[in-house]
C-alpha positions in Angstrom: -17.7 -63.2 -54.9 -20.0 -66.0 -56.1 -21.4 -68.9 -54.2 -20.5 -72.4 -55.7 -21.5 -74.9 -53.0 -24.6 -75.3 -50.8 -24.2 -74.2 -47.2 -22.5 -76.9 -45.1 -23.7 -76.0 -41.6 -26.5 -73.8 -40.3 -27.0 -73.3 -36.5 -29.8 -71.0 -35.3 -30.4 -70.5 -31.6 -33.7 -68.9 -30.5 -33.6 -65.4 -29.2 -33.1 -65.4 -25.5 -30.8 -64.0 -22.8 -27.7 -65.4 -24.4 -28.5 -64.0 -27.9 -29.6 -60.7 -26.3 -26.3 -60.4 -24.5 -24.4 -61.3 -27.6 -25.8 -58.1 -29.2 -24.4 -55.9 -26.5 -20.8 -54.9 -26.1 -18.9 -56.2 -23.1 -16.3 -54.2 -21.3 -12.7 -55.1 -21.9 -10.6 -55.8 -19.0 -7.2 -55.7 -20.7 -7.5 -53.2 -23.5 -6.7 -50.3 -21.1 -3.3 -51.8 -20.4 -2.2 -51.2 -24.0 -4.0 -47.9 -24.7 -1.9 -44.8 -24.3 -3.7 -41.6 -23.6 -2.0 -38.4 -25.0 -1.5 -36.0 -22.1 -1.3 -32.9 -24.3 -4.7 -33.7 -25.8 -6.2 -34.1 -22.3 -4.7 -30.8 -21.2 -6.0 -28.9 -24.2 -9.4 -30.4 -23.9 -9.5 -29.7 -20.2 -8.8 -26.0 -20.8 -11.4 -25.8 -23.5 -14.1 -27.5 -21.4 -13.2 -25.5 -18.3 -13.4 -22.2 -20.2 -16.7 -23.2 -21.7 -18.1 -24.3 -18.4 -16.9 -21.2 -16.7 -18.5 -19.0 -19.3 -21.8 -20.8 -18.9 -21.4 -20.7 -15.1 -20.8 -17.0 -15.2 -23.9 -16.4 -17.2 -26.0 -18.6 -14.9 -24.6 -16.9 -11.8 -25.2 -13.5 -13.3 -28.8 -14.4 -14.1 -29.2 -16.0 -10.6 -27.8 -12.8 -8.9 -30.1 -10.6 -10.9 -33.2 -12.7 -10.2 -32.3 -13.2 -6.5 -31.5 -9.5 -6.1 -34.9 -8.6 -7.6 -36.5 -11.2 -5.4 -34.9 -9.8 -2.3 -36.0 -6.3 -3.2 -39.5 -7.6 -3.7 -39.4 -9.4 -0.4 -38.2 -6.2 1.3 -41.0 -4.2 -0.4 -43.5 -6.9 0.7 -42.2 -6.7 4.3 -42.6 -2.9 4.2 -46.1 -3.2 2.8 -47.0 -5.7 5.5 -45.7 -3.3 8.2 -47.8 -0.5 6.7 -51.0 -2.7 6.7 -50.3 -3.7 10.3 -49.8 -0.1 11.3 -53.0 0.9 9.5 -54.9 -1.9 11.3 -53.5 -0.7 14.6 -54.7 2.9 13.9 -58.1 2.0 12.6 -58.9 -0.6 15.3 -58.0 1.9 18.0 -60.2 4.6 16.3 -63.1 2.2 15.9 -63.2 1.7 19.6 -63.0 5.4 20.3 -65.8 6.2 17.9 -68.0 3.5 19.4 -67.6 4.9 22.9 -68.2 8.5 21.6 -71.5 7.4 20.1 -72.4 5.8 23.4 -71.8 9.0 25.4 -73.5 11.2 22.8 -76.7 9.1 23.2 -76.3 8.5 26.9 -79.7 8.4 28.5 -78.6 10.3 31.6 -78.1 13.4 29.5 -81.8 13.8 29.0 -82.6 15.2 32.5 -79.6 17.5 32.3 -80.6 18.8 29.0 -84.2 19.4 30.3 -83.4 21.0 33.7 -79.8 22.1 33.4 -79.5 21.4 37.2 -76.3 21.2 39.0 -77.3 17.8 40.4 -77.7 16.4 37.0 -74.5 17.9 35.8 -72.6 16.4 38.7 -74.1 13.0 38.1 -73.0 13.0 34.6 -69.5 14.3 35.6 -69.2 11.3 37.9 -70.1 8.9 35.2 -67.6 10.5 32.9 -64.9 10.2 35.6 -65.6 6.5 36.2 -65.3 5.9 32.5 -62.0 8.0 32.2 -60.5 6.0 35.1 -60.6 2.9 32.9 -59.5 4.5 29.7 -55.9 5.5 30.0 -55.6 6.5 26.3 -58.1 9.4 26.7 -56.9 12.8 27.9 -60.3 14.6 28.3 -64.0 13.9 28.1 -66.2 17.0 27.8 -69.7 18.2 27.2 -69.9 21.6 25.5 -73.1 23.6 25.2 -74.3 25.3 22.0 -72.5 28.5 23.0 -69.2 26.6 22.9 -68.6 26.7 26.6 -67.5 23.7 28.6 -70.2 22.5 31.0 -68.6 19.2 32.0 -64.9 18.3 31.7 -63.1 15.3 33.1 -59.3 15.2 32.7 -57.0 12.2 32.8 -55.0 12.3 35.9 -52.3 10.0 37.4 -54.1 7.1 39.1 -57.5 7.9 37.8 -59.6 10.9 36.5 -60.3 14.4 37.8 -63.5 16.4 37.4 -62.7 20.0 36.6 -64.6 22.5 38.8 -67.0 24.8 37.1 -64.8 27.8 37.8 -62.0 26.3 35.7 -64.2 25.5 32.7 -63.3 27.4 29.5 -65.0 28.7 26.5 -63.9 27.1 23.2 -65.4 29.6 20.9 -63.1 30.3 18.0 -61.4 26.9 18.1 -61.2 25.2 14.7 -62.7 22.0 15.9 -65.8 23.8 17.4 -66.3 25.6 14.1 -66.1 22.2 12.3 -68.6 20.6 14.7 -71.1 23.4 14.3 -72.3 21.9 11.1 -72.8 18.3 12.3 -76.1 16.7 11.9 -77.7 13.9 13.9 -75.4 10.9 14.0 -72.5 12.6 12.3 -69.0 12.3 13.8 -66.1 14.8 13.7 -62.5 13.7 13.8 -59.9 16.4 14.0 -56.3 16.2 12.7 -53.8 14.9 15.1 -52.0 18.0 16.7 -50.5 19.2 19.9 -52.8 20.0 22.7 -53.2 23.8 23.5 -54.2 25.0 27.0 -55.0 28.6 27.6 -53.8 29.6 24.1 -50.3 27.9 24.4 -49.0 24.5 23.3 -48.9 22.3 26.3 -45.5 21.1 27.5 -44.5 18.4 27.4 -46.0 18.0 24.0 -49.2 16.1 24.0 -50.4 14.9 20.6 -54.2 14.7 20.6 -57.1 13.8 18.3 -60.5 15.3 19.0 -63.6 13.3 18.1 -67.0 14.8 18.7 -70.8 14.4 18.0 -73.7 16.8 18.3 -76.3 16.1 21.0 -80.0 16.6 20.2 -82.9 16.6 22.6 -86.2 14.8 22.1 -87.5 17.7 20.0 -84.6 17.6 17.6 -82.9 20.7 19.0 -79.1 20.8 19.2 -78.3 21.0 22.9 -74.5 20.7 22.8 -71.6 18.5 21.9 -69.7 15.5 23.4 -66.0 15.8 22.7 -63.2 13.3 23.5 -59.6 14.2 23.4 -57.7 11.0 22.4 -54.0 10.8 23.4 -52.3 10.5 20.0 -49.1 9.2 21.6 -50.8 5.8 22.2 -51.5 5.5 18.5 -48.0 6.7 17.5 -46.4 4.3 20.0 -48.1 1.3 18.3 -46.8 2.5 14.9 -43.3 3.0 16.4 -43.4 -0.5 17.8 -43.9 -1.9 14.2 -41.3 0.5 12.8 -38.4 -1.0 14.9 -35.3 0.7 16.1 -34.5 2.3 12.8 -37.8 4.1 11.9 -39.0 2.0 8.9 -42.5 3.7 9.0 -43.1 7.4 8.7 -46.5 9.1 9.3 -47.7 12.4 7.9 -51.0 14.3 8.0 -53.1 15.5 5.1 -50.9 18.5 4.6 -47.7 16.4 4.4 -46.5 17.5 7.8 -44.5 15.1 9.9 -46.2 13.1 12.7 -43.5 10.5 12.7 -40.3 11.2 10.8 -36.8 9.9 10.1 -35.7 11.6 13.4 -37.6 12.6 16.6 -36.9 16.3 15.7 -38.9 16.0 12.5 -42.2 15.3 14.3 -44.4 18.4 14.7 -41.9 20.6 13.0 -44.8 22.4 11.3 -46.4 23.4 14.6 -43.2 24.4 16.6 -41.6 27.7 15.5 -38.3 26.7 16.9 -37.9 23.8 14.5 -37.1 25.1 11.0 -37.3 21.6 9.4 -39.0 21.0 6.0 -42.1 18.9 6.0 -42.4 15.7 4.0 -44.3 17.5 1.3 -41.4 19.9 0.9 -38.6 17.3 1.0 -40.3 15.0 -1.5 -42.8 17.1 -3.6 -43.1 14.7 -6.5 -43.6 11.7 -4.3 -46.2 13.6 -2.2 -48.1 14.6 -5.3 -48.2 11.0 -6.5 -49.4 9.8 -3.0 -52.3 12.2 -3.0 -53.5 10.7 -6.3 -53.8 7.1 -5.0 -54.8 5.2 -1.9 -51.6 3.1 -1.8 -48.6 2.1 -3.9 -45.0 3.0 -4.4 -43.5 6.4 -5.1 -39.9 7.3 -5.8 -37.9 10.3 -4.7 -34.2 10.7 -5.4 -32.6 7.4 -4.4 -35.5 6.3 -2.1 -38.3 4.0 -2.8 -41.4 5.0 -0.8 -44.2 2.5 -0.2 -47.3 4.3 1.1 -50.8 3.6 2.4 -53.5 6.3 3.2 -55.5 5.7 6.4 -58.9 7.4 7.1 -59.8 7.4 10.8 -63.5 6.9 10.2 -63.1 4.3 7.4 -63.5 1.1 9.4 -66.5 2.3 11.4 -69.9 1.0 10.3 -72.4 3.5 11.8 -76.2 3.1 11.3 -77.3 6.3 13.0 -80.7 7.8 13.0 -79.7 10.1 10.3 -78.1 7.5 8.0 -74.4 7.4 7.0 -71.7 8.4 9.4 -69.9 11.7 9.0 -66.9 12.1 6.9 -63.5 13.0 8.5 -62.7 16.7 8.7 -64.6 19.6 7.5 -63.9 18.9 3.9 -64.4 15.1 4.2 -60.9 14.3 3.1 -58.8 14.2 6.3 -56.4 11.2 6.5 -53.0 10.1 7.6 -50.4 8.7 5.2 -48.2 5.8 6.4 -44.9 5.7 4.5 -42.3 2.9 4.5 -39.0 4.0 3.0 -36.6 1.6 1.3 -33.1 3.0 1.7 -30.4 2.1 -0.8 -28.2 0.7 1.9 -31.0 -1.8 2.8 -30.7 -3.4 -0.6 -26.9 -3.0 -0.5 -26.6 -4.9 2.7 -28.9 -7.6 1.5 -27.2 -7.8 -1.9 -23.7 -7.8 -0.3 -24.4 -11.1 1.4 -26.0 -12.4 -1.8 -22.9 -11.3 -3.8 -20.6 -13.0 -1.3 -22.6 -16.2 -1.4 -22.8 -16.1 -5.2 -19.0 -15.5 -5.5 -18.2 -18.3 -3.1 -20.6 -20.6 -4.8 -19.2 -19.6 -8.2 -15.7 -20.3 -7.1 -16.6 -23.7 -5.7 -18.6 -24.5 -8.9 -15.7 -23.2 -11.0 -13.3 -25.5 -9.2 -15.8 -28.4 -9.5 -16.3 -27.6 -13.2 -12.5 -27.7 -13.7 -12.2 -31.0 -12.0 -15.1 -32.4 -14.0 -13.6 -30.9 -17.2 -10.4 -32.7 -16.5 -12.2 -36.0 -15.8 -14.4 -35.5 -18.9 -11.4 -34.6 -21.0 -9.5 -37.7 -19.8 -12.6 -39.8 -20.4 -13.0 -38.4 -23.9 -9.3 -38.8 -24.8 -9.3 -42.3 -23.3 -12.5 -43.3 -25.2 -10.9 -41.9 -28.4 -7.7 -43.8 -27.7 -9.7 -46.9 -27.0 -11.7 -46.4 -30.1 -8.6 -46.0 -32.2 -6.9 -49.0 -30.6 -10.0 -51.1 -31.1 -10.4 -49.9 -34.7 -6.7 -50.7 -35.4 -7.2 -54.2 -33.8 -10.4 -54.8 -35.8 -8.8 -53.6 -39.0 -5.9 -56.0 -38.6 -7.8 -59.1 -37.8 -7.7 -61.6 -40.7 -11.4 -62.0 -40.8 -14.0 -59.6 -42.2 -15.9 -57.8 -39.5 -18.8 -55.4 -40.2 -22.1 -54.0 -39.0 -25.4 -53.9 -41.0 -28.4 -51.9 -39.8 -32.0 -52.9 -39.9 -32.3 -51.6 -43.4 -29.5 -54.0 -44.6 -27.1 -51.2 -45.2 -23.4 -51.5 -44.2 -22.5 -49.0 -41.4 -19.1 -50.3 -40.5 -16.5 -52.5 -42.2 -12.9 -53.3 -41.4 -10.0 -53.3 -43.9 -10.4 -57.0 -44.5 -13.3 -56.2 -46.8 -11.0 -54.1 -49.0 -8.5 -57.0 -49.2 -11.3 -59.6 -50.0 -13.9 -57.5 -51.9 -11.9 -54.6 -53.2 -14.2 -52.0 -51.4 -12.8 -49.6 -48.8 -14.9 -49.0 -45.6 -15.9 -45.6 -46.9 -17.0 -47.0 -50.2 -19.1 -49.6 -48.4 -20.7 -47.2 -45.9 -24.5 -46.9 -46.6 -24.5 -49.5 -49.4 -27.1 -52.3 -49.5 -25.9 -55.9 -49.0 -27.7 -56.9 -52.1 -25.7 -54.5 -54.2 -22.3 -55.3 -52.7 -22.6 -59.1 -52.7 -24.5 -59.6 -55.9 -27.9 -61.2 -56.4 -26.9 -64.9 -56.4 -25.0 -64.7 -53.1 -27.6 -62.4 -51.5 -30.4 -64.9 -52.3 -28.5 -67.7 -50.5 -27.8 -65.4 -47.6 -31.3 -63.9 -47.4 -32.8 -66.5 -45.1 -29.9 -66.1 -42.6 -30.2 -62.3 -42.8 -33.9 -62.6 -42.0 -33.2 -64.7 -39.0 -30.6 -62.2 -37.7 -33.0 -59.3 -38.1 -35.5 -61.3 -36.0 -33.0 -61.5 -33.2 -31.5 -65.0 -33.8 -27.8 -65.6 -33.8 -26.9 -67.4 -37.1 -23.7 -69.4 -37.9 -23.1 -71.3 -41.1 -20.4 -72.3 -43.6 -20.3 -71.9 -47.3 -17.8 -72.2 -50.2 -17.2 -69.1 -52.3 -15.2 -68.4 -55.4 -12.9 -65.4 -54.8 -11.9 -63.6 -58.0 -8.3 -64.5 -58.8 -8.2 -67.3 -56.3 -9.4 -70.8 -55.7 -12.7 -71.7 -54.1 -12.5 -70.8 -50.4 -14.3 -72.1 -47.4 -15.9 -69.3 -45.3 -17.4 -69.5 -41.8 -20.1 -66.8 -41.4 -21.7 -65.5 -38.2 -24.6 -63.0 -37.9 -24.9 -61.6 -34.4 -28.0 -59.5 -33.6 -27.6 -56.0 -32.0 -30.5 -55.5 -29.6 -31.5 -52.3 -27.7 -32.7 -52.2 -24.1 -36.2 -53.1 -25.2 -35.0 -56.2 -27.1 -35.7 -54.7 -30.5 -33.2 -55.4 -33.3 -31.1 -52.4 -34.5 -29.0 -54.4 -36.8 -26.5 -57.2 -36.7 -22.7 -57.8 -36.7 -21.2 -59.8 -39.5 -18.1 -61.9 -39.0 -16.7 -63.8 -42.0 -13.7 -66.0 -41.5 -11.7 -67.7 -44.2 -11.4 -71.3 -42.8 -9.9 -72.9 -46.0 -6.7 -73.9 -44.2 -8.8 -75.3 -41.3 -11.0 -77.3 -43.6 -8.0 -78.7 -45.4 -6.5 -79.8 -42.1 -9.9 -81.3 -41.1 -10.0 -83.2 -44.4 -6.4 -84.5 -43.8 -7.4 -85.4 -40.2 -10.4 -87.3 -41.5 -8.2 -89.1 -44.0 -5.8 -90.1 -41.3 -8.7 -91.2 -39.2 -10.0 -93.4 -42.0 -6.6 -94.9 -42.4 -6.3 -95.6 -38.7 -9.7 -97.1 -38.7 -8.8 -99.2 -41.7 -5.7 -100.4 -39.9 -7.8 -101.2 -36.8 -10.2 -103.2 -38.9 -7.4 -105.1 -40.6 -5.9 -105.8 -37.1 -9.3 -107.1 -36.0 -9.2 -109.6 -38.9 -6.6 -111.6 -37.1 -8.7 -111.8 -34.0 -11.8 -113.0 -35.8 -10.0 -115.3 -38.4 -11.2 -118.4 -36.5 -14.7 -117.1 -36.4 -14.7 -116.2 -40.1 -13.2 -119.7 -41.0 -15.9 -121.3 -39.0 -18.6 -119.3 -40.6 -17.3 -120.1 -44.2 -16.4 -123.7 -43.3 -19.9 -124.5 -42.3 -21.5 -123.6 -45.7 -18.6 -125.4 -47.5 -19.1 -128.6 -45.5 -22.8 -128.5 -46.2 -22.1 -128.0 -50.0 -19.7 -131.0 -50.0 -22.2 -133.2 -48.2 -25.1 -132.2 -50.5 -22.9 -132.7 -53.6 -21.8 -136.2 -52.6 -25.4 -137.2 -51.7 -26.6 -136.0 -55.1 -23.8 -137.9 -57.0 -24.6 -141.2 -55.2 -28.3 -140.7 -55.7 -27.8 -140.2 -59.5 -25.5 -143.3 -59.7 -28.3 -145.4 -58.2 -30.7 -143.9 -60.7 -32.6 -142.0 -58.2 -35.3 -139.4 -58.8 -34.4 -136.0 -60.2 -36.7 -134.2 -57.8 -34.5 -135.2 -54.9 -31.4 -134.0 -56.7 -33.1 -130.6 -57.4 -33.8 -130.3 -53.7 -30.2 -130.8 -52.8 -29.1 -128.3 -55.4 -31.4 -125.7 -53.8 -29.7 -126.4 -50.5 -26.3 -126.1 -52.1 -27.4 -122.7 -53.5 -28.5 -121.5 -50.1 -25.2 -122.4 -48.5 -23.4 -120.6 -51.3 -25.5 -117.5 -50.6 -24.7 -117.8 -46.9 -21.0 -118.0 -47.6 -21.3 -115.0 -50.0 -23.0 -112.9 -47.3 -20.2 -113.7 -44.8 -17.6 -112.7 -47.4 -19.5 -109.5 -48.3 -19.8 -108.5 -44.7 -16.1 -109.1 -44.2 -15.3 -107.1 -47.4 -17.5 -104.2 -46.2 -15.9 -104.2 -42.8 -12.4 -104.0 -44.1 -13.3 -101.6 -46.9 -11.2 -98.3 -47.2 -12.8 -95.3 -48.8 -13.9 -91.7 -48.3 -16.3 -90.8 -45.5 -19.9 -91.0 -46.6 -22.1 -88.7 -44.4 -25.7 -89.7 -44.5 -28.7 -90.2 -42.2 -28.3 -93.5 -40.3 -30.7 -95.5 -38.1 -28.4 -96.5 -35.2 -30.2 -99.8 -34.9 -29.0 -100.9 -38.3 -25.2 -101.0 -37.6 -26.0 -102.6 -34.2 -27.7 -105.5 -36.0 -24.8 -105.8 -38.5 -22.3 -106.0 -35.7 -24.4 -108.6 -33.9 -24.4 -110.7 -37.0 -20.7 -110.3 -37.4 -20.1 -111.5 -33.8 -22.5 -114.4 -33.9 -19.9 -117.1 -33.9 -17.8 -115.4 -31.3 -20.8 -115.1 -29.0 -21.5 -118.9 -29.3 -17.8 -119.7 -28.8 -17.6 -117.6 -25.6 -20.8 -119.2 -24.2 -22.0 -115.7 -23.6 -25.4 -114.2 -24.4 -25.8 -111.2 -26.6 -29.1 -109.3 -26.1 -30.4 -106.6 -28.4 -32.6 -104.0 -26.6 -33.4 -101.6 -29.4 -35.8 -98.8 -29.1 -37.7 -98.2 -32.4 -38.2 -96.0 -34.2 -35.1 -93.9 -33.5 -34.3 -90.5 -34.9 -31.6 -90.6 -37.5 -28.1 -89.5 -36.9 -25.7 -88.0 -39.4 -22.8 -90.4 -39.7 -20.6 -92.6 -41.9 -22.2 -96.1 -41.5 -19.0 -98.0 -41.8 -17.1 -95.9 -39.2 -20.1 -96.1 -36.9 -20.2 -99.9 -37.3 -16.5 -100.1 -36.4 -17.1 -98.2 -33.1 -20.0 -100.4 -32.2 -17.9 -103.5 -33.1 -15.0 -102.4 -30.9 -17.3 -101.7 -27.9 -19.3 -105.0 -28.3 -16.2 -107.2 -28.9 -14.5 -105.6 -25.8 -17.6 -106.5 -23.8 -17.6 -110.1 -25.1 -13.9 -110.5 -24.1 -14.7 -109.1 -20.7 -17.3 -111.9 -20.1 -15.5 -114.7 -21.9 -14.2 -116.4 -18.8 -16.2 -119.6 -19.3 -19.1 -118.5 -17.0 -22.5 -119.5 -18.5 -24.0 -116.4 -17.1 -21.9 -114.0 -19.2 -24.1 -111.4 -20.9 -23.7 -108.4 -23.2 -26.6 -106.0 -23.8 -26.7 -103.6 -26.7 -29.4 -101.0 -25.9 -30.5 -98.0 -27.9 -32.9 -95.1 -27.0 -33.4 -91.4 -27.8 -33.8 -88.4 -25.5 -33.6 -84.6 -25.8 -32.3 -84.4 -29.3 -29.7 -87.1 -28.7 -29.5 -90.8 -29.7 -27.7 -93.1 -27.3 -26.2 -96.6 -27.5 -25.3 -98.4 -24.3 -23.0 -101.5 -24.3 -23.5 -103.3 -20.9 -21.7 -106.3 -19.6 -21.5 -108.2 -16.3 -17.8 -108.7 -16.4 -15.2 -107.4 -14.0 -15.6 -103.8 -15.0 -12.9 -101.2 -15.9 -9.8 -101.1 -13.8 -10.1 -98.0 -11.5 -6.4 -97.3 -11.9 -6.9 -96.6 -15.6 -9.6 -94.0 -15.2 -10.1 -91.7 -18.2 -6.8 -93.1 -19.7 -8.8 -96.0 -20.9 -9.3 -94.0 -24.2 -5.7 -93.1 -24.6 -3.6 -94.9 -27.3 -1.7 -98.0 -26.3 -3.5 -98.3 -23.0 -5.3 -101.6 -22.4 -6.2 -103.9 -19.5 -6.3 -106.9 -21.9 -3.2 -109.2 -21.9 -1.5 -108.6 -25.3 -4.0 -105.8 -26.3 -2.7 -103.0 -28.5 -4.9 -100.3 -26.8 -5.8 -98.5 -30.0 -9.4 -99.6 -30.5 -11.0 -97.3 -27.9 -8.7 -94.4 -28.9 -9.8 -94.7 -32.6 -13.4 -95.1 -31.5 -13.3 -91.9 -29.5 -11.7 -90.0 -32.5 -14.5 -91.3 -34.8 -17.2 -90.3 -32.3 -15.7 -86.8 -31.9 -15.6 -86.4 -35.7 -19.4 -87.2 -35.6 -19.8 -84.4 -32.9 -20.7 -87.1 -30.3 -19.5 -88.2 -26.9 -18.0 -91.5 -25.8 -18.0 -92.3 -22.1 -17.9 -95.2 -19.7 -18.8 -96.3 -16.1 -18.9 -99.3 -13.9 -22.2 -100.9 -13.1 -23.5 -101.5 -9.6 -23.1 -105.2 -8.9 -20.3 -105.7 -11.4 -19.7 -105.0 -15.0 -19.1 -102.0 -17.2 -21.2 -99.8 -19.4 -19.9 -97.8 -22.4 -22.2 -95.2 -23.9 -22.2 -93.5 -27.2 -24.2 -90.2 -27.7 -24.8 -88.7 -31.1 -26.9 -85.6 -32.0 -30.1 -86.5 -33.7 -30.8 -85.0 -37.2 -33.3 -82.1 -36.7 -36.4 -82.1 -38.9 
C-alpha cells in the first residue's frame, strides 16, 4: 500500500473526558441476546473449579484444625499453669502470715520474766495471751512453749467457740518426736517448718484425720542461752481447702510432699495413703516414677507419664518470707533444707478430646458450608468464564466480519490485534501481524505520512483523517482512518485502536452529489437571469446610451472643425463606459458559469460586496436601502466562491423582494462577524417576516410564500451550505422583518 495523495481531512481533539472515555470499552447491552453459552462447558468447568476449591479448602481446614487444636491445648496448659500459680500464691501467702506471727511470739517480751523466774504466775499470764491470740486464729490448732527438755510448759488448743488452755497435768513430753529433733539444731532467728502430716495424739493418729504443719523457733534469753521453743500447729486443712477451691469439682490440681506422697490426689482415698496402713494405694512417685524424677530436677515445667501431661510447680513454705533476724538469713525448710510441696495440674486426654470434638464439629460444619459456597461460586465463575469466552468469540467473529480494518497498536507501535480485513487488504494474517512494527508493515513512505497522526494518538489525542492509497491490483482507494487512544485509569496511554474504512463508494457518491448540486445551482442561476433581465438591460443600456451620446458629440465637433483635445476627452469617456459595460457582462458570465467546485480560503466580505454590486439596480428600483455592515478583518472560510456568492444572492434578493412594497423605509442589512471559530452572515430586513405556517418548511423544495415563486432557491442554498459544513437558519425580528443567518467554520491556523 502506497500513499498517492495528500491527506484530505485531519481532525484532532484535545485529550479530555471524551477522548479518555473513548479509550475505554463500554458494556454492550444487546450482545448478550445473541451469545449462546454452552451448558456442557459450564458443567465441566464447574466440576473442575469445585474440586480445586474443595481440595484447597480441605488443606486450609486441616491446617486450621491443627493450629486451633494446638492453640486450645496451649490455652488449656496455660489455664492449668495459671491455676498452679494461684494455688502456690495461696499457700505461700498463708505461710508468710504464719511465720510472721511465729516470730512475734518467739520474741514476745512477756517471755522474759517467765524465762528468768519460771513462776506459775508468769506462765499463766503467757497462757492467757496465747489463748486470746488463738481465739482469733481459727486456722491454728495449737500454740505451745516447750522447754529445752522437750516438755510442754504452755499449750493452748483450738476449741469450738474459742481456745482452751491445757492444764499442767495434761502437758506432755515431746522427746523423740521428729520435729523436736529437727528444732534442736536451730540457731537464733532460724525457723523450722515440718512436712504436712496427720496429727498424732498420745502416740496415735488423731481421728478424724487432722493434717497439720508445725512451725517453730528457738527462744533465747538475754545471755544467749537457749531456753525453749515456740511451736505452732497450723491446720493444713485450711491450706488444702484453698487449693481444692481452685481445682474445681474435678480435681485439676494435685499436691504431693517431698517424698512424692499424696496430700491431694485424684480421689479422696489417695490422700495420706502413705501414713494410713489400711490404704494400700501407690504414691504419686510410684505411679509416675519417670515424671517424678523429672519434677525433682526442676522448679516448674511439664512432665509426661503414659497418656497424661503433667504441669508442675514446686512450692517452698519459707520461700516468700523475708526475715532479717539477729542472726542473719532465715532458716531453710526441713532438716535437710530441701522440704517442699509439689503442685501438679494433670491434662487428661479426654480434656483435649472434648475441646477438639467441638472444634472438629465446628470445622466440619464450616467446611460443609464453605464447600457449598465454593460450589455455588464455582458455578457462577464457570458461567462467567464461559459467557466471557462466548462473548469474546462472538465479538471476535463480529470484528473479523466487519468490512473495515480494525486493529490495536501498543505504545511501542507494534500490532497486538488485527481482524481478518487486514488479510484481505494487506495480505497479512492476524498471527503474521502480531508483534510487528507499523513501519515494517506499512512501508516507509506511508509510515512517514502517518507518523504525525501516530504521535498525536500516543499523546492521548483522538485523530481522524482521510487519505488516498493505491492498493496493489486495484485502483486508488479513498480511506477514512481513525486512531483512538487507549488510556488506563491514571490517564496514561497504553496504545491506540486503528479503524481504517474504505470510503471509495461514499466519496464517489459525494462527488456525484456535488455535481448534481452544481447543476442545480447552475439551473437556479439561469432561472434568476429572467428575474434580473430588466436590471441587466438597464445596467448595459446606460453605458451604451452614454457611448452613443459621446460619439455623436465627437462627430459634430469634428464637422465644425473643433479642437482635437475635446474629442480625445470624449473618447476617454467612451472607453470608460465600454469598461463599465464589460464589467457588468463579466459579472453576469461569472454568475451563470458552470464548472467544478473550487475549494479555497475565502473572505466572506468579498462575495457580499459582489452580490451588492450585482443587485445595485434592483435596490434603486425597489426604492429600498441596502446597508453593508461588514466586520473586518474576518477569518477565512473554506468554500467555493461562486456557490457561496449564489447563496448570498438568494438571501439578499429574497430580502429585497420582501421590502419591495413601495415603502421608502424598506431596508436590507448584510452583516458579517466572527465568533468562537465560526464566521456568520446575517441578512436582515424590515419586511413582513416569514409566515409562521411555513416554519422549517421554508427550506423545503417547491415551498414559497412569494406569488409565482418556484421555492427552490432556499432549498439549493441549504444544500450548498451543508456541503460547506455550515448551517443555514432563520428567525423573525422583534418589531417586524426576518433575519436569515449563514454560519461557516473558520479555517484554523
